[in-house]
PDB file with one MODEL, atoms N, CA, C and O in Angstrom:
MODEL        1
ATOM      1  N   MET A   1      74.375 -42.225  22.931  1.00  0.00           N
ATOM      2  CA  MET A   1      75.807 -42.010  23.035  1.00  0.00           C
ATOM      3  C   MET A   1      76.141 -40.705  22.308  1.00  0.00           C
ATOM      4  O   MET A   1      75.800 -40.543  21.136  1.00  0.00           O
ATOM      5  N   GLU A   2      76.786 -39.801  22.980  1.00  0.00           N
ATOM      6  CA  GLU A   2      77.147 -38.522  22.377  1.00  0.00           C
ATOM      7  C   GLU A   2      78.378 -38.669  21.500  1.00  0.00           C
ATOM      8  O   GLU A   2      79.179 -39.585  21.683  1.00  0.00           O
ATOM      9  N   THR A   3      78.520 -37.764  20.551  1.00  0.00           N
ATOM     10  CA  THR A   3      79.626 -37.826  19.595  1.00  0.00           C
ATOM     11  C   THR A   3      80.979 -37.748  20.281  1.00  0.00           C
ATOM     12  O   THR A   3      81.886 -38.505  19.937  1.00  0.00           O
ATOM     13  N   ASP A   4      81.135 -36.842  21.251  1.00  0.00           N
ATOM     14  CA  ASP A   4      82.418 -36.721  21.952  1.00  0.00           C
ATOM     15  C   ASP A   4      82.747 -38.002  22.702  1.00  0.00           C
ATOM     16  O   ASP A   4      83.895 -38.447  22.714  1.00  0.00           O
ATOM     17  N   ASP A   5      81.728 -38.597  23.330  1.00  0.00           N
ATOM     18  CA  ASP A   5      81.920 -39.848  24.066  1.00  0.00           C
ATOM     19  C   ASP A   5      82.330 -40.962  23.109  1.00  0.00           C
ATOM     20  O   ASP A   5      83.243 -41.733  23.404  1.00  0.00           O
ATOM     21  N   LEU A   6      81.659 -41.045  21.968  1.00  0.00           N
ATOM     22  CA  LEU A   6      81.995 -42.064  20.983  1.00  0.00           C
ATOM     23  C   LEU A   6      83.401 -41.853  20.443  1.00  0.00           C
ATOM     24  O   LEU A   6      84.151 -42.812  20.266  1.00  0.00           O
ATOM     25  N   SER A   7      83.758 -40.613  20.184  1.00  0.00           N
ATOM     26  CA  SER A   7      85.103 -40.310  19.699  1.00  0.00           C
ATOM     27  C   SER A   7      86.160 -40.760  20.707  1.00  0.00           C
ATOM     28  O   SER A   7      87.186 -41.325  20.328  1.00  0.00           O
ATOM     29  N   ALA A   8      85.908 -40.510  21.970  1.00  0.00           N
ATOM     30  CA  ALA A   8      86.847 -40.934  23.013  1.00  0.00           C
ATOM     31  C   ALA A   8      86.956 -42.456  23.043  1.00  0.00           C
ATOM     32  O   ALA A   8      88.045 -43.004  23.217  1.00  0.00           O
ATOM     33  N   GLN A   9      85.823 -43.132  22.871  1.00  0.00           N
ATOM     34  CA  GLN A   9      85.835 -44.596  22.893  1.00  0.00           C
ATOM     35  C   GLN A   9      86.596 -45.165  21.697  1.00  0.00           C
ATOM     36  O   GLN A   9      87.317 -46.155  21.827  1.00  0.00           O
ATOM     37  N   ILE A  10      86.434 -44.542  20.544  1.00  0.00           N
ATOM     38  CA  ILE A  10      87.125 -45.012  19.343  1.00  0.00           C
ATOM     39  C   ILE A  10      88.634 -44.928  19.523  1.00  0.00           C
ATOM     40  O   ILE A  10      89.368 -45.790  19.040  1.00  0.00           O
ATOM     41  N   HIS A  11      89.094 -43.902  20.210  1.00  0.00           N
ATOM     42  CA  HIS A  11      90.528 -43.690  20.399  1.00  0.00           C
ATOM     43  C   HIS A  11      91.067 -44.317  21.685  1.00  0.00           C
ATOM     44  O   HIS A  11      92.229 -44.114  22.036  1.00  0.00           O
ATOM     45  N   SER A  12      90.239 -45.064  22.373  1.00  0.00           N
ATOM     46  CA  SER A  12      90.662 -45.704  23.617  1.00  0.00           C
ATOM     47  C   SER A  12      91.752 -46.746  23.347  1.00  0.00           C
ATOM     48  O   SER A  12      91.756 -47.398  22.303  1.00  0.00           O
ATOM     49  N   LEU A  13      92.652 -46.888  24.281  1.00  0.00           N
ATOM     50  CA  LEU A  13      93.680 -47.932  24.180  1.00  0.00           C
ATOM     51  C   LEU A  13      93.165 -49.271  24.685  1.00  0.00           C
ATOM     52  O   LEU A  13      93.838 -50.292  24.540  1.00  0.00           O
ATOM     53  N   ASP A  14      91.972 -49.272  25.279  1.00  0.00           N
ATOM     54  CA  ASP A  14      91.353 -50.501  25.786  1.00  0.00           C
ATOM     55  C   ASP A  14      90.528 -51.116  24.651  1.00  0.00           C
ATOM     56  O   ASP A  14      89.526 -50.536  24.234  1.00  0.00           O
ATOM     57  N   PRO A  15      90.938 -52.282  24.148  1.00  0.00           N
ATOM     58  CA  PRO A  15      90.215 -52.890  23.036  1.00  0.00           C
ATOM     59  C   PRO A  15      88.742 -53.158  23.342  1.00  0.00           C
ATOM     60  O   PRO A  15      87.911 -53.073  22.438  1.00  0.00           O
ATOM     61  N   ALA A  16      88.402 -53.473  24.567  1.00  0.00           N
ATOM     62  CA  ALA A  16      87.000 -53.730  24.905  1.00  0.00           C
ATOM     63  C   ALA A  16      86.161 -52.477  24.657  1.00  0.00           C
ATOM     64  O   ALA A  16      85.049 -52.566  24.139  1.00  0.00           O
ATOM     65  N   ILE A  17      86.681 -51.336  25.019  1.00  0.00           N
ATOM     66  CA  ILE A  17      85.967 -50.078  24.804  1.00  0.00           C
ATOM     67  C   ILE A  17      85.925 -49.744  23.315  1.00  0.00           C
ATOM     68  O   ILE A  17      84.876 -49.373  22.789  1.00  0.00           O
ATOM     69  N   GLY A  18      87.042 -49.871  22.649  1.00  0.00           N
ATOM     70  CA  GLY A  18      87.114 -49.569  21.220  1.00  0.00           C
ATOM     71  C   GLY A  18      86.211 -50.468  20.393  1.00  0.00           C
ATOM     72  O   GLY A  18      85.555 -49.999  19.462  1.00  0.00           O
ATOM     73  N   LEU A  19      86.168 -51.752  20.721  1.00  0.00           N
ATOM     74  CA  LEU A  19      85.336 -52.681  19.964  1.00  0.00           C
ATOM     75  C   LEU A  19      83.849 -52.429  20.200  1.00  0.00           C
ATOM     76  O   LEU A  19      83.039 -52.593  19.287  1.00  0.00           O
ATOM     77  N   ARG A  20      83.488 -52.035  21.410  1.00  0.00           N
ATOM     78  CA  ARG A  20      82.091 -51.661  21.659  1.00  0.00           C
ATOM     79  C   ARG A  20      81.725 -50.443  20.813  1.00  0.00           C
ATOM     80  O   ARG A  20      80.609 -50.360  20.301  1.00  0.00           O
ATOM     81  N   ALA A  21      82.651 -49.504  20.663  1.00  0.00           N
ATOM     82  CA  ALA A  21      82.413 -48.328  19.830  1.00  0.00           C
ATOM     83  C   ALA A  21      82.227 -48.735  18.373  1.00  0.00           C
ATOM     84  O   ALA A  21      81.366 -48.193  17.679  1.00  0.00           O
ATOM     85  N   VAL A  22      83.025 -49.679  17.913  1.00  0.00           N
ATOM     86  CA  VAL A  22      82.887 -50.174  16.542  1.00  0.00           C
ATOM     87  C   VAL A  22      81.495 -50.773  16.346  1.00  0.00           C
ATOM     88  O   VAL A  22      80.849 -50.519  15.329  1.00  0.00           O
ATOM     89  N   GLY A  23      81.036 -51.556  17.301  1.00  0.00           N
ATOM     90  CA  GLY A  23      79.690 -52.131  17.216  1.00  0.00           C
ATOM     91  C   GLY A  23      78.626 -51.051  17.157  1.00  0.00           C
ATOM     92  O   GLY A  23      77.675 -51.148  16.382  1.00  0.00           O
ATOM     93  N   ALA A  24      78.786 -50.024  17.975  1.00  0.00           N
ATOM     94  CA  ALA A  24      77.820 -48.913  17.981  1.00  0.00           C
ATOM     95  C   ALA A  24      77.816 -48.202  16.628  1.00  0.00           C
ATOM     96  O   ALA A  24      76.755 -47.835  16.122  1.00  0.00           O
ATOM     97  N   LEU A  25      78.989 -48.010  16.049  1.00  0.00           N
ATOM     98  CA  LEU A  25      79.080 -47.366  14.740  1.00  0.00           C
ATOM     99  C   LEU A  25      78.424 -48.213  13.649  1.00  0.00           C
ATOM    100  O   LEU A  25      77.745 -47.683  12.770  1.00  0.00           O
ATOM    101  N   HIS A  26      78.628 -49.527  13.709  1.00  0.00           N
ATOM    102  CA  HIS A  26      77.996 -50.416  12.731  1.00  0.00           C
ATOM    103  C   HIS A  26      76.476 -50.318  12.835  1.00  0.00           C
ATOM    104  O   HIS A  26      75.790 -50.207  11.819  1.00  0.00           O
ATOM    105  N   ARG A  27      75.951 -50.359  14.051  1.00  0.00           N
ATOM    106  CA  ARG A  27      74.499 -50.265  14.236  1.00  0.00           C
ATOM    107  C   ARG A  27      73.975 -48.925  13.724  1.00  0.00           C
ATOM    108  O   ARG A  27      72.936 -48.878  13.065  1.00  0.00           O
ATOM    109  N   LEU A  28      74.677 -47.847  14.020  1.00  0.00           N
ATOM    110  CA  LEU A  28      74.265 -46.527  13.556  1.00  0.00           C
ATOM    111  C   LEU A  28      74.297 -46.454  12.034  1.00  0.00           C
ATOM    112  O   LEU A  28      73.369 -45.930  11.418  1.00  0.00           O
ATOM    113  N   ALA A  29      75.355 -46.973  11.428  1.00  0.00           N
ATOM    114  CA  ALA A  29      75.467 -46.955   9.966  1.00  0.00           C
ATOM    115  C   ALA A  29      74.320 -47.733   9.328  1.00  0.00           C
ATOM    116  O   ALA A  29      73.775 -47.292   8.316  1.00  0.00           O
ATOM    117  N   GLU A  30      73.945 -48.865   9.886  1.00  0.00           N
ATOM    118  CA  GLU A  30      72.829 -49.663   9.365  1.00  0.00           C
ATOM    119  C   GLU A  30      71.524 -48.890   9.457  1.00  0.00           C
ATOM    120  O   GLU A  30      70.709 -48.933   8.536  1.00  0.00           O
ATOM    121  N   GLN A  31      71.323 -48.188  10.558  1.00  0.00           N
ATOM    122  CA  GLN A  31      70.101 -47.402  10.726  1.00  0.00           C
ATOM    123  C   GLN A  31      70.042 -46.254   9.722  1.00  0.00           C
ATOM    124  O   GLN A  31      68.999 -46.004   9.118  1.00  0.00           O
ATOM    125  N   VAL A  32      71.158 -45.561   9.548  1.00  0.00           N
ATOM    126  CA  VAL A  32      71.208 -44.446   8.596  1.00  0.00           C
ATOM    127  C   VAL A  32      70.998 -44.968   7.177  1.00  0.00           C
ATOM    128  O   VAL A  32      70.242 -44.378   6.404  1.00  0.00           O
ATOM    129  N   GLU A  33      71.655 -46.060   6.835  1.00  0.00           N
ATOM    130  CA  GLU A  33      71.503 -46.634   5.498  1.00  0.00           C
ATOM    131  C   GLU A  33      70.050 -46.998   5.229  1.00  0.00           C
ATOM    132  O   GLU A  33      69.513 -46.652   4.177  1.00  0.00           O
ATOM    133  N   ALA A  34      69.408 -47.688   6.158  1.00  0.00           N
ATOM    134  CA  ALA A  34      68.015 -48.106   5.980  1.00  0.00           C
ATOM    135  C   ALA A  34      67.100 -46.895   5.803  1.00  0.00           C
ATOM    136  O   ALA A  34      66.219 -46.904   4.943  1.00  0.00           O
ATOM    137  N   ALA A  35      67.301 -45.874   6.597  1.00  0.00           N
ATOM    138  CA  ALA A  35      66.471 -44.671   6.496  1.00  0.00           C
ATOM    139  C   ALA A  35      66.661 -43.993   5.143  1.00  0.00           C
ATOM    140  O   ALA A  35      65.692 -43.524   4.545  1.00  0.00           O
ATOM    141  N   GLN A  36      67.891 -43.936   4.660  1.00  0.00           N
ATOM    142  CA  GLN A  36      68.163 -43.277   3.385  1.00  0.00           C
ATOM    143  C   GLN A  36      67.671 -44.107   2.200  1.00  0.00           C
ATOM    144  O   GLN A  36      67.237 -43.547   1.194  1.00  0.00           O
ATOM    145  N   VAL A  37      67.732 -45.417   2.307  1.00  0.00           N
ATOM    146  CA  VAL A  37      67.183 -46.271   1.246  1.00  0.00           C
ATOM    147  C   VAL A  37      65.668 -46.070   1.181  1.00  0.00           C
ATOM    148  O   VAL A  37      65.112 -45.951   0.089  1.00  0.00           O
ATOM    149  N   ARG A  38      64.997 -46.032   2.329  1.00  0.00           N
ATOM    150  CA  ARG A  38      63.552 -45.783   2.333  1.00  0.00           C
ATOM    151  C   ARG A  38      63.236 -44.423   1.701  1.00  0.00           C
ATOM    152  O   ARG A  38      62.302 -44.306   0.908  1.00  0.00           O
ATOM    153  N   ALA A  39      64.015 -43.403   2.054  1.00  0.00           N
ATOM    154  CA  ALA A  39      63.797 -42.064   1.505  1.00  0.00           C
ATOM    155  C   ALA A  39      63.996 -42.068  -0.012  1.00  0.00           C
ATOM    156  O   ALA A  39      63.207 -41.477  -0.748  1.00  0.00           O
ATOM    157  N   ALA A  40      65.038 -42.728  -0.465  1.00  0.00           N
ATOM    158  CA  ALA A  40      65.319 -42.787  -1.901  1.00  0.00           C
ATOM    159  C   ALA A  40      64.187 -43.502  -2.638  1.00  0.00           C
ATOM    160  O   ALA A  40      63.769 -43.056  -3.707  1.00  0.00           O
ATOM    161  N   ARG A  41      63.696 -44.589  -2.088  1.00  0.00           N
ATOM    162  CA  ARG A  41      62.601 -45.322  -2.735  1.00  0.00           C
ATOM    163  C   ARG A  41      61.333 -44.477  -2.775  1.00  0.00           C
ATOM    164  O   ARG A  41      60.615 -44.484  -3.775  1.00  0.00           O
ATOM    165  N   ARG A  42      61.053 -43.752  -1.700  1.00  0.00           N
ATOM    166  CA  ARG A  42      59.877 -42.873  -1.675  1.00  0.00           C
ATOM    167  C   ARG A  42      59.984 -41.785  -2.742  1.00  0.00           C
ATOM    168  O   ARG A  42      58.973 -41.323  -3.272  1.00  0.00           O
ATOM    169  N   GLN A  43      61.214 -41.382  -3.052  1.00  0.00           N
ATOM    170  CA  GLN A  43      61.436 -40.347  -4.063  1.00  0.00           C
ATOM    171  C   GLN A  43      61.565 -40.921  -5.477  1.00  0.00           C
ATOM    172  O   GLN A  43      61.835 -40.187  -6.427  1.00  0.00           O
ATOM    173  N   GLY A  44      61.374 -42.220  -5.606  1.00  0.00           N
ATOM    174  CA  GLY A  44      61.357 -42.838  -6.925  1.00  0.00           C
ATOM    175  C   GLY A  44      62.688 -43.356  -7.440  1.00  0.00           C
ATOM    176  O   GLY A  44      62.797 -43.716  -8.612  1.00  0.00           O
ATOM    177  N   TRP A  45      63.700 -43.401  -6.588  1.00  0.00           N
ATOM    178  CA  TRP A  45      64.991 -43.925  -7.022  1.00  0.00           C
ATOM    179  C   TRP A  45      64.845 -45.404  -7.362  1.00  0.00           C
ATOM    180  O   TRP A  45      64.062 -46.126  -6.744  1.00  0.00           O
ATOM    181  N   THR A  46      65.609 -45.836  -8.349  1.00  0.00           N
ATOM    182  CA  THR A  46      65.643 -47.255  -8.694  1.00  0.00           C
ATOM    183  C   THR A  46      66.628 -47.972  -7.767  1.00  0.00           C
ATOM    184  O   THR A  46      67.465 -47.355  -7.108  1.00  0.00           O
ATOM    185  N   TRP A  47      66.492 -49.291  -7.746  1.00  0.00           N
ATOM    186  CA  TRP A  47      67.449 -50.077  -6.958  1.00  0.00           C
ATOM    187  C   TRP A  47      68.858 -49.903  -7.514  1.00  0.00           C
ATOM    188  O   TRP A  47      69.835 -49.928  -6.766  1.00  0.00           O
ATOM    189  N   GLU A  48      68.957 -49.726  -8.826  1.00  0.00           N
ATOM    190  CA  GLU A  48      70.276 -49.513  -9.433  1.00  0.00           C
ATOM    191  C   GLU A  48      70.892 -48.191  -8.961  1.00  0.00           C
ATOM    192  O   GLU A  48      72.081 -48.144  -8.646  1.00  0.00           O
ATOM    193  N   GLN A  49      70.097 -47.121  -8.912  1.00  0.00           N
ATOM    194  CA  GLN A  49      70.611 -45.835  -8.425  1.00  0.00           C
ATOM    195  C   GLN A  49      71.062 -45.930  -6.972  1.00  0.00           C
ATOM    196  O   GLN A  49      72.105 -45.394  -6.598  1.00  0.00           O
ATOM    197  N   ILE A  50      70.272 -46.611  -6.166  1.00  0.00           N
ATOM    198  CA  ILE A  50      70.621 -46.754  -4.746  1.00  0.00           C
ATOM    199  C   ILE A  50      71.894 -47.581  -4.604  1.00  0.00           C
ATOM    200  O   ILE A  50      72.795 -47.218  -3.849  1.00  0.00           O
ATOM    201  N   GLY A  51      71.965 -48.693  -5.332  1.00  0.00           N
ATOM    202  CA  GLY A  51      73.164 -49.521  -5.285  1.00  0.00           C
ATOM    203  C   GLY A  51      74.407 -48.752  -5.704  1.00  0.00           C
ATOM    204  O   GLY A  51      75.461 -48.865  -5.078  1.00  0.00           O
ATOM    205  N   ASP A  52      74.273 -47.964  -6.778  1.00  0.00           N
ATOM    206  CA  ASP A  52      75.407 -47.153  -7.240  1.00  0.00           C
ATOM    207  C   ASP A  52      75.850 -46.172  -6.150  1.00  0.00           C
ATOM    208  O   ASP A  52      77.045 -46.009  -5.902  1.00  0.00           O
ATOM    209  N   ALA A  53      74.882 -45.526  -5.507  1.00  0.00           N
ATOM    210  CA  ALA A  53      75.209 -44.554  -4.452  1.00  0.00           C
ATOM    211  C   ALA A  53      75.897 -45.217  -3.265  1.00  0.00           C
ATOM    212  O   ALA A  53      76.750 -44.612  -2.615  1.00  0.00           O
ATOM    213  N   LEU A  54      75.521 -46.466  -2.986  1.00  0.00           N
ATOM    214  CA  LEU A  54      76.120 -47.199  -1.861  1.00  0.00           C
ATOM    215  C   LEU A  54      77.380 -47.965  -2.258  1.00  0.00           C
ATOM    216  O   LEU A  54      78.097 -48.473  -1.395  1.00  0.00           O
ATOM    217  N   GLY A  55      77.651 -48.048  -3.555  1.00  0.00           N
ATOM    218  CA  GLY A  55      78.822 -48.785  -4.012  1.00  0.00           C
ATOM    219  C   GLY A  55      78.629 -50.291  -3.991  1.00  0.00           C
ATOM    220  O   GLY A  55      79.585 -51.048  -3.820  1.00  0.00           O
ATOM    221  N   VAL A  56      77.368 -50.724  -4.169  1.00  0.00           N
ATOM    222  CA  VAL A  56      77.059 -52.152  -4.208  1.00  0.00           C
ATOM    223  C   VAL A  56      76.170 -52.414  -5.412  1.00  0.00           C
ATOM    224  O   VAL A  56      75.727 -51.476  -6.075  1.00  0.00           O
ATOM    225  N   SER A  57      75.908 -53.676  -5.697  1.00  0.00           N
ATOM    226  CA  SER A  57      75.051 -54.007  -6.831  1.00  0.00           C
ATOM    227  C   SER A  57      73.589 -53.740  -6.491  1.00  0.00           C
ATOM    228  O   SER A  57      73.194 -53.731  -5.325  1.00  0.00           O
ATOM    229  N   ARG A  58      72.799 -53.523  -7.539  1.00  0.00           N
ATOM    230  CA  ARG A  58      71.363 -53.317  -7.318  1.00  0.00           C
ATOM    231  C   ARG A  58      70.734 -54.575  -6.726  1.00  0.00           C
ATOM    232  O   ARG A  58      69.789 -54.494  -5.941  1.00  0.00           O
ATOM    233  N   GLN A  59      71.266 -55.743  -7.109  1.00  0.00           N
ATOM    234  CA  GLN A  59      70.731 -56.994  -6.586  1.00  0.00           C
ATOM    235  C   GLN A  59      70.940 -57.092  -5.083  1.00  0.00           C
ATOM    236  O   GLN A  59      70.043 -57.518  -4.355  1.00  0.00           O
ATOM    237  N   SER A  60      72.123 -56.699  -4.613  1.00  0.00           N
ATOM    238  CA  SER A  60      72.387 -56.847  -3.180  1.00  0.00           C
ATOM    239  C   SER A  60      71.565 -55.871  -2.345  1.00  0.00           C
ATOM    240  O   SER A  60      71.074 -56.225  -1.274  1.00  0.00           O
ATOM    241  N   VAL A  61      71.415 -54.633  -2.841  1.00  0.00           N
ATOM    242  CA  VAL A  61      70.628 -53.665  -2.069  1.00  0.00           C
ATOM    243  C   VAL A  61      69.147 -54.040  -2.127  1.00  0.00           C
ATOM    244  O   VAL A  61      68.428 -53.864  -1.143  1.00  0.00           O
ATOM    245  N   HIS A  62      68.689 -54.549  -3.253  1.00  0.00           N
ATOM    246  CA  HIS A  62      67.295 -54.968  -3.349  1.00  0.00           C
ATOM    247  C   HIS A  62      67.023 -56.145  -2.435  1.00  0.00           C
ATOM    248  O   HIS A  62      66.000 -56.179  -1.752  1.00  0.00           O
ATOM    249  N   ALA A  63      67.926 -57.108  -2.418  1.00  0.00           N
ATOM    250  CA  ALA A  63      67.743 -58.279  -1.547  1.00  0.00           C
ATOM    251  C   ALA A  63      67.705 -57.862  -0.067  1.00  0.00           C
ATOM    252  O   ALA A  63      66.962 -58.431   0.733  1.00  0.00           O
ATOM    253  N   LYS A  64      68.501 -56.885   0.267  1.00  0.00           N
ATOM    254  CA  LYS A  64      68.586 -56.446   1.678  1.00  0.00           C
ATOM    255  C   LYS A  64      67.363 -55.644   2.108  1.00  0.00           C
ATOM    256  O   LYS A  64      66.922 -55.752   3.252  1.00  0.00           O
ATOM    257  N   TYR A  65      66.807 -54.835   1.194  1.00  0.00           N
ATOM    258  CA  TYR A  65      65.773 -53.888   1.592  1.00  0.00           C
ATOM    259  C   TYR A  65      64.401 -54.081   0.961  1.00  0.00           C
ATOM    260  O   TYR A  65      63.483 -53.319   1.265  1.00  0.00           O
ATOM    261  N   ARG A  66      64.236 -55.062   0.104  1.00  0.00           N
ATOM    262  CA  ARG A  66      62.908 -55.223  -0.478  1.00  0.00           C
ATOM    263  C   ARG A  66      61.906 -55.507   0.625  1.00  0.00           C
ATOM    264  O   ARG A  66      62.237 -56.088   1.658  1.00  0.00           O
ATOM    265  N   GLU A  67      60.678 -55.086   0.384  1.00  0.00           N
ATOM    266  CA  GLU A  67      59.670 -55.197   1.443  1.00  0.00           C
ATOM    267  C   GLU A  67      58.798 -56.396   1.295  1.00  0.00           C
ATOM    268  O   GLU A  67      57.906 -56.616   2.115  1.00  0.00           O
TER     269      GLU A  67
ENDMDL
END
């Protein structure tokens, strides 16, 4: 999905289109978050540092991403 297409969907007056865009954004955000957590761990970041950067507790980010 291209950015312009997604932008148009987000601003659509049709809730079915807008809600599908919201779902796509949630999936994309989860993928980006997971990739960045992996990168941070590879660089030696602690779970506390990652949690702080994400605005969540270290326990919640660790529970979500521990391997």
